[in-house]
C-alpha positions in Angstrom: -32.8 -28.6 62.0 -30.0 -28.2 59.6 -30.5 -28.5 55.9 -27.7 -30.0 53.9 -27.1 -28.3 50.7 -25.0 -29.7 47.9 -22.0 -27.7 47.2 -22.4 -25.3 44.3 -20.4 -26.2 41.3 -18.9 -23.3 39.4 -19.1 -24.0 35.7 -16.4 -22.3 33.7 -15.9 -22.1 30.1 -12.4 -22.8 28.9 -11.4 -19.9 26.7 -8.1 -21.4 25.4 -9.6 -23.2 22.4 -11.6 -20.1 21.4 -8.4 -18.0 21.5 -6.5 -20.6 19.5 -9.2 -20.5 16.8 -9.2 -16.7 16.7 -5.4 -16.7 16.1 -5.7 -19.4 13.5 -8.4 -17.4 11.6 -6.3 -14.3 11.9 -3.3 -16.0 10.4 -5.4 -17.5 7.7 -6.9 -14.1 6.6 -3.5 -12.4 6.9 -1.8 -14.9 4.6 -4.7 -15.2 2.1 -5.1 -11.4 1.7 -3.2 -9.8 -1.2 -1.5 -6.6 -0.4 -0.6 -4.2 -3.2 2.3 -2.0 -2.6 2.9 0.9 -5.0 6.3 2.1 -5.9 7.8 4.8 -3.8 8.0 7.4 -6.5 7.2 11.1 -5.7 4.2 11.5 -8.0 1.7 14.3 -8.0 -1.2 12.8 -9.7 -3.8 15.0 -11.4 -7.2 15.3 -9.7 -10.6 14.3 -11.2 -14.1 14.5 -9.9 -15.0 11.1 -11.4 -12.1 9.3 -9.7 -12.9 5.8 -8.5 -10.9 3.1 -6.7 -8.5 1.2 -8.9 -8.4 -2.6 -9.2 -5.6 -4.1 -7.0 -5.0 -6.9 -9.6 -4.2 -4.6 -12.5 -0.7 -4.4 -14.0 0.7 -1.1 -12.8 2.8 1.1 -15.1 4.4 4.1 -13.4 5.6 7.2 -15.3 7.6 9.8 -13.3 8.1 13.5 -14.0 11.6 12.7 -15.5 9.7 10.7 -18.2 11.0 7.4 -16.8 8.7 4.4 -17.2 8.6 1.6 -14.6 6.7 -1.7 -14.9 6.7 -4.0 -11.8 9.1 -1.6 -10.1 11.7 -2.1 -12.8 12.7 0.7 -15.2 11.7 -0.1 -18.8 12.9 1.4 -22.0 10.0 2.8 -24.2 10.6 0.2 -26.9 10.4 -2.7 -24.4 7.2 -1.5 -22.6 4.8 -3.4 -24.8 6.6 -6.8 -24.4 7.0 -6.4 -20.7 3.3 -5.5 -20.2 2.3 -8.4 -22.4 4.3 -10.9 -20.3 2.7 -9.6 -17.1 -0.8 -9.7 -18.6 -0.2 -13.3 -19.7 0.5 -14.3 -16.1 -2.4 -12.2 -14.7 -6.0 -13.4 -14.3 -7.4 -10.0 -15.3 -6.4 -8.2 -18.4 -6.3 -4.8 -16.8 -3.5 -2.2 -16.8 -3.3 0.9 -14.7 -1.0 3.8 -15.6 0.1 5.9 -12.6 1.6 9.1 -14.0 2.8 12.4 -12.5 0.7 15.4 -13.4 3.7 17.0 -15.1 4.1 14.1 -17.6 3.4 15.4 -21.1 0.1 14.2 -22.6 2.0 12.8 -25.6 4.0 10.4 -23.4 0.9 9.4 -21.4 -1.0 8.6 -24.6 2.0 6.6 -25.9 2.1 4.5 -22.6 -1.6 3.9 -22.7 -1.4 2.9 -26.4 1.5 0.5 -25.7 -0.6 -1.2 -22.9 -3.5 -1.6 -25.2 -1.3 -3.1 -27.9 0.1 -5.5 -25.3 -3.4 -7.0 -24.9 -4.9 -5.1 -22.0 -8.7 -5.1 -22.2 -9.0 -2.1 -19.9 -6.4 0.6 -19.4 -7.0 3.1 -16.6 -5.1 6.3 -15.6 -4.7 6.8 -11.9 -5.9 10.2 -10.5 -6.7 11.6 -7.1 -10.2 12.3 -6.1 -10.9 16.0 -6.7 -13.1 18.4 -4.8 -16.7 18.4 -6.0 
């Protein structure tokens, strides 16, 4: 006696829609993420034990060892620094500024740049350092 079995059906899951959704999510997150790109200056920042990560939305002011000041990757004369930072802070959601200076920059210049950022309306002004050894 022969038993008749129904042919077995192979149920497969179609992976194409899943792969499409993964690519769409990948594109969405890549486009919606903000990337901060620092200037390509050769700066040797001072180290500090209390160093913490800086805000990526802060207005960045760079001071190189040649005493040149850059705001938004554009060289700025010292007498124009306050106006330029004020314009960028007006367009920014956060009122933060970050001064990225070389370790050989004189303290007098560093204090002047920080002071100009505060006068421009920055609520918080930070100085970028590297994390030092404990």
